[in-house]
N, C-alpha and C positions, 0 to 999 in steps of 0.2 A: 878433842880427837886422843881415841884410845890406841896408840900407837903396839902394844899388845897383842890387840886383836887384827891388827892390818898386819903386822908380820906374820901373825899363825894361818888368815887368809892366802897371804902370799906364797906360804911355804907349802900349803896341801894345794896351791894351783901350782908350785914346780913340782911336786911329785906328782901331780896328776899327768902334767906335761910327760915327764918322762916317763912315764908310764906309759903313755902314746909315741911317745918317738922308739921306744924299746919296741914296741906292735910293729910299726911303721919299717925299724930296721928290719927286724925279722923277716917281714915281709917281702923287702928289697931281697934279701940274703937268700929268698927261693924262688924266684922270680915271679914274685905278685898271688903266688898261693900261699894261704895257713894252711892249709893242706890235701894234701894228695885226693883231689877228686877223679872217679871212676867215668868215663865218658858213659854214654848213654850209644847203645850199639843198636841194629836193627833187631825190631822184636818178632820171633820166630810164633806162630800158629803150632800146634800140635794138629797133627791127619784128621782127627776125629772134629776141632772145632771148625776147620777147614771147612769141611763137609757140611756143616753146620751153617757155615755163613751161604755156602752156595747154594744149599738146596734154600736157606732164607732169600736168596737172593732172584732165586728163579723162581719162587713163590710171586716175589715182588714185581719180578719185570713180565710174569705170564698177567697179572693183574693190570698191568697197565696195556698191556699188547688187547685185552677183549675189547674198552671200548671203542680202541683204534681201529679195530676189527667190524665192529658193528658198524660203525661212520663211512667207513671206506666203503667207495662206489665201485659199483662193477665196471670193467672197461667200457661194458656198453650205454653205462649212463652217462658216461663222459661227456660228448657230446649237451648233455641237458642240461649239466652242470655248468657249461659256457654261457646258456642264454640265459642265464638270468643277471650274469653279468652285460651283456650286451644289453638290455634293458634297461641297466640301470647307469652304466655308461656308452653311448653310441657314436662308439669309434667310425662306423659308416659312413654317416653325416659329418657335412662341416658346420664348423663351428655358426653360429648365427650372429649377423653385424647388425648392428643396428643401423637403421636407414636416417634417423634424424637427420647426422649432421650431414648427408650426402650433397647436397645442392652445391 
């Protein structure tokens, strides 16, 4: 074994640990922060940008409403809309029961 080499490695490790300890002690003294960080506040939008977003959103919602207005039925068409439900699900007639085990 090369004792000189082992001693050199241990001293290098000691120096590295000393540096790490110094940094951690500074963190402890500063309350955990190495440098003061600026807190992010609320982002404000310029009037021109706000107008631009407003116009863009109005166009978006207008385009979303167009297909709905085409699909929307007139109030007089409401009973006809219910007719297809009656044909699919007949709530007026009682459920059919089997007569196989009724003896």
